[in-house]
C-alpha positions as CSV (number, residue, x, y, z in Angstrom):
1,X,-0.2,0.1,0.0
2,X,0.8,3.6,-0.4
3,X,2.7,3.6,3.6
4,X,5.2,2.3,1.7
5,X,5.9,4.1,-1.4
6,X,8.6,7.4,0.3
7,X,6.8,10.7,1.1
8,X,6.8,13.9,2.6
9,X,5.5,14.4,6.0
10,X,1.9,14.9,6.2
11,X,-1.9,13.1,6.9
12,X,-1.2,11.6,3.7
13,X,2.3,10.7,3.6
14,X,3.2,8.6,0.3
15,X,0.0,8.7,-1.4
16,X,-1.4,9.6,-4.8
17,X,-5.1,11.5,-4.8
18,X,-7.2,12.0,-7.8
19,X,-9.3,15.0,-7.8
20,X,-12.1,15.7,-10.0
21,X,-13.0,19.6,-10.4
22,X,-9.5,20.4,-9.3
23,X,-8.8,23.8,-11.4
24,X,-10.7,26.2,-8.7
25,X,-13.4,26.1,-5.3
26,X,-13.3,23.4,-3.6
27,X,-11.0,21.6,-5.8
28,X,-7.9,23.1,-6.1
29,X,-8.5,23.6,-1.8
30,X,-8.6,19.3,-1.9
31,X,-5.7,19.6,-4.5
32,X,-3.7,22.2,-2.3
33,X,-4.8,21.1,1.2
34,X,-4.0,17.2,0.1
35,X,-0.7,18.3,-2.0
36,X,0.2,20.4,1.8
37,X,-0.5,17.0,3.4
38,X,2.1,15.0,1.7
39,X,0.4,13.7,-1.1
40,X,1.0,13.6,-4.5
41,X,-2.1,15.1,-7.0
42,X,-3.8,13.6,-10.0
43,X,-5.9,17.3,-10.6
44,X,-8.0,17.1,-13.6
45,X,-10.9,19.7,-14.8
46,X,-13.8,20.1,-17.6
47,X,-11.9,23.2,-18.2
48,X,-14.4,24.6,-21.0
49,X,-18.2,26.0,-20.6
50,X,-21.0,24.0,-20.7
51,X,-24.0,25.3,-22.3
52,X,-26.7,24.9,-20.1
53,X,-24.6,25.8,-17.2
54,X,-25.8,29.9,-16.6
55,X,-21.8,30.8,-15.5
56,X,-18.3,30.3,-16.9
57,X,-16.8,27.7,-15.8
58,X,-13.2,26.9,-14.6
59,X,-10.4,27.6,-17.9
60,X,-6.9,25.7,-18.3
61,X,-5.0,28.6,-16.9
62,X,-7.3,27.9,-13.7
63,X,-6.3,24.4,-13.7
64,X,-2.6,25.6,-14.6
65,X,-2.8,27.5,-11.4
66,X,-3.8,24.5,-9.3
67,X,-1.0,22.7,-10.2
68,X,1.3,25.5,-9.9
69,X,0.1,25.6,-6.1
70,X,0.3,22.3,-5.5
71,X,3.7,22.0,-6.7
72,X,4.8,24.6,-4.8
73,X,3.1,22.8,-2.1
74,X,5.6,20.0,-2.9
75,X,3.8,18.2,-4.9
76,X,4.2,15.6,-8.2
77,X,1.2,16.8,-10.3
78,X,-0.3,15.3,-13.3
79,X,-3.1,17.7,-14.7
80,X,-5.4,17.3,-17.0
81,X,-8.6,18.4,-18.7
82,X,-11.2,15.9,-18.9
83,X,-14.6,15.4,-18.7
84,X,-16.1,13.3,-16.1
85,X,-19.2,12.1,-18.5
86,X,-16.2,10.2,-20.8
87,X,-15.4,7.6,-18.8
88,X,-13.4,6.5,-21.3
89,X,-11.0,9.4,-21.3
90,X,-10.7,9.5,-17.5
91,X,-10.0,5.9,-17.5
92,X,-7.3,7.0,-19.4
93,X,-5.9,9.9,-18.1
94,X,-6.1,8.3,-14.4
95,X,-4.3,5.6,-15.9
96,X,-2.0,7.4,-17.0
97,X,-1.7,9.6,-13.7
98,X,-1.5,5.9,-11.3
99,X,1.4,5.0,-13.7
100,X,3.3,8.1,-13.5
101,X,2.9,8.4,-9.8
102,X,2.9,5.1,-8.8
103,X,-0.3,4.3,-7.5
104,X,-3.3,6.1,-6.2
105,X,-4.7,6.0,-2.5
106,X,-7.7,8.4,-2.3
107,X,-10.4,10.1,-4.7
108,X,-12.2,13.3,-4.3
109,X,-14.7,13.0,-6.5
110,X,-15.9,17.0,-6.5
111,X,-16.4,17.9,-9.9
112,X,-19.9,19.2,-9.8
113,X,-22.2,22.3,-11.1
114,X,-25.7,24.1,-10.3
115,X,-28.6,25.7,-11.7
116,X,-31.3,27.2,-10.2
117,X,-35.1,27.5,-11.7
118,X,-38.6,26.7,-10.4
119,X,-38.9,22.6,-10.9
120,X,-41.3,23.8,-14.3
121,X,-38.2,25.7,-15.8
122,X,-35.5,22.6,-15.2
123,X,-35.2,21.9,-19.3
124,X,-34.0,18.8,-20.0
125,X,-30.8,20.0,-21.2
126,X,-30.2,21.7,-17.4
127,X,-31.4,18.4,-15.9
128,X,-29.0,16.5,-18.3
129,X,-25.9,18.7,-17.8
130,X,-26.3,18.7,-13.7
131,X,-27.1,15.5,-13.4
132,X,-24.5,14.1,-15.6
133,X,-21.6,16.4,-13.8
134,X,-22.7,15.6,-10.5
135,X,-23.9,12.4,-10.4
136,X,-22.4,10.5,-13.1
137,X,-19.5,11.9,-12.7
138,X,-19.0,11.1,-9.1
139,X,-19.7,7.2,-10.6
140,X,-17.6,7.4,-13.4
141,X,-14.7,8.9,-11.4
142,X,-15.2,6.0,-8.8
143,X,-15.3,3.7,-11.0
144,X,-12.5,4.1,-13.1
145,X,-10.6,4.5,-9.7
146,X,-11.6,2.0,-7.7
147,X,-9.3,-1.0,-9.6
148,X,-6.3,1.2,-8.6
149,X,-7.7,1.3,-5.2
150,X,-7.8,-2.6,-5.2
151,X,-4.7,-2.4,-6.4
152,X,-3.1,-0.7,-3.6
153,X,-4.4,-2.7,-1.0
154,X,-7.4,-0.2,-0.3
155,X,-8.1,3.8,0.1
156,X,-10.8,6.5,0.3
157,X,-13.0,7.4,-2.3
158,X,-14.8,10.6,-0.7
159,X,-18.0,12.0,-2.6
160,X,-18.9,15.8,-2.2
161,X,-22.4,15.9,-1.8
162,X,-23.8,18.9,-0.5
163,X,-26.4,19.9,2.4
164,X,-28.5,19.8,-0.9
165,X,-28.0,16.1,-0.9
166,X,-29.6,15.5,2.7
167,X,-32.9,18.1,2.9
168,X,-35.2,19.4,-0.2
169,X,-33.6,22.8,-1.4
170,X,-36.4,24.0,-3.5
171,X,-35.4,25.8,-6.6
172,X,-32.4,23.0,-7.1
173,X,-34.3,19.7,-8.2
174,X,-31.6,18.2,-10.9
175,X,-28.6,19.7,-8.1
176,X,-30.4,18.0,-5.1
177,X,-31.5,14.8,-7.7
178,X,-27.4,14.7,-8.1
179,X,-26.4,14.9,-4.6
180,X,-28.8,12.9,-3.1
181,X,-28.3,9.9,-5.7
182,X,-24.4,10.5,-4.8
183,X,-25.4,9.3,-1.1
184,X,-27.0,6.3,-2.6
185,X,-23.9,5.8,-5.4
186,X,-21.8,5.8,-1.7
187,X,-23.8,3.7,0.5
188,X,-23.4,0.9,-2.0
189,X,-20.0,1.3,-2.6
190,X,-18.9,1.4,1.1
191,X,-20.9,-2.2,1.3
192,X,-19.5,-3.6,-1.9
193,X,-15.6,-2.4,-1.2
194,X,-15.4,-3.2,2.9
195,X,-13.8,-6.5,2.7
196,X,-11.0,-4.9,0.1
197,X,-10.3,-1.8,2.7
198,X,-11.8,0.2,0.7
199,X,-13.6,3.3,2.8
200,X,-16.4,5.2,0.9
201,X,-18.5,8.5,2.6
202,X,-19.7,11.4,1.5
203,X,-19.4,15.1,2.6
204,X,-22.6,17.5,2.9
205,X,-21.4,21.6,3.2
206,X,-23.9,23.9,3.0
207,X,-22.5,27.0,0.9
208,X,-19.3,27.8,0.6
209,X,-17.7,30.3,-1.3
210,X,-16.8,29.2,-4.6
211,X,-17.1,30.6,-8.3
212,X,-20.5,28.7,-8.5
213,X,-21.8,30.1,-5.3
214,X,-20.8,33.5,-7.0
215,X,-21.8,32.6,-10.2
216,X,-25.4,31.9,-9.5
217,X,-28.3,34.5,-9.7
218,X,-31.7,34.7,-9.0
219,X,-32.1,32.6,-5.8
220,X,-32.8,35.5,-3.7
221,X,-35.8,36.3,-5.9
222,X,-37.3,33.1,-5.8
223,X,-37.1,33.2,-2.1
224,X,-38.9,36.7,-2.2
225,X,-41.4,35.2,-4.4
226,X,-41.9,32.0,-1.9
227,X,-41.0,33.3,1.4
228,X,-41.9,30.0,3.4
229,X,-39.1,28.9,1.7
230,X,-36.3,30.6,3.0
231,X,-35.6,29.6,6.2
232,X,-34.7,26.1,4.3
233,X,-31.4,27.8,3.4
234,X,-30.5,29.2,6.8
235,X,-27.6,27.4,8.6
236,X,-27.7,27.4,12.8
237,X,-24.2,29.1,13.5
238,X,-23.2,33.0,12.6
239,X,-21.8,31.8,8.7
240,X,-23.4,32.3,5.9
241,X,-21.1,30.4,3.4
242,X,-18.0,28.6,4.6
243,X,-14.4,28.9,3.2
244,X,-13.6,26.1,1.0
245,X,-10.5,24.9,3.2
246,X,-13.2,24.2,5.9
247,X,-14.5,21.8,3.8
248,X,-10.9,20.6,2.4
249,X,-10.3,20.1,6.4
250,X,-12.7,17.1,6.5
251,X,-11.6,15.4,3.1
252,X,-7.8,15.4,4.6
253,X,-9.5,13.2,7.9
254,X,-11.6,10.9,5.4
255,X,-8.0,10.5,3.4
256,X,-6.2,10.0,6.3
257,X,-5.5,7.0,8.0
258,X,-7.2,8.7,11.7
259,X,-10.7,8.0,9.4
260,X,-9.3,4.1,9.1
261,X,-12.7,2.5,10.4
262,X,-15.1,5.3,8.8
263,X,-17.0,4.2,6.3
264,X,-19.9,4.6,4.5
265,X,-21.1,8.6,6.3
266,X,-22.7,10.9,5.6
267,X,-20.0,14.1,7.0
268,X,-21.9,17.7,7.2
269,X,-20.0,20.5,7.1
270,X,-23.0,22.2,7.0
271,X,-23.2,24.7,9.8
272,X,-25.4,23.3,11.4
273,X,-27.9,23.9,8.2
274,X,-29.5,20.0,8.2
275,X,-30.1,19.9,11.4
276,X,-33.1,22.7,10.9
């Protein structure tokens, strides 16, 4: 297993981590933090816009910046543009990263998009884009990675869901469906893979200060038109949105040996939102 590989000091020493959606936002934070904790990094992102998504997505320059930051933290990095909906291309890139870095131990399925609209405004294109990137992408990332984790003798798969994967936040139907679906995928894989020492968990953040959150528009107007829905979005703690680094703390915990007996869990990093 990766513990036999030399590495830099840290809670992920000697490990190799795959992060999807790594070019900016949460993905960049997870990649850079794991690099600081001793991991080498396979960083992938779409690096182009999607017509059904109403805000600009990450660029090749964004992914290059993530690579630069991870290298500055001491990591070896394999970075590539790939669509997580394209399982064949994803399989090839992950395989190349494993060959170059010597294995795979940690998988962070982070790639995701979001849109805001009432149920009757959800077009087939929006539904397909959000479900495809968020849910099918998480599935593709997992099944592409599992053979490499098996070869390593075990590992940790971390699916970045959302508080929207724990409750029915209005005006986010495709997003909520995708994030709930990730919980189902996690629970199935946790059961199927436990005997092979592969742990699978989800993380459920409340709103996080990322370009995705900044790019979304129209939620305030929806809540004003339906004031009974507003309380669903409130956090219990006195914070509106989280820095991405607070989610990365949870990623490092689930990636490290400190959580070696943690699998099949929904870890809420949501300032108490799901408890309301």
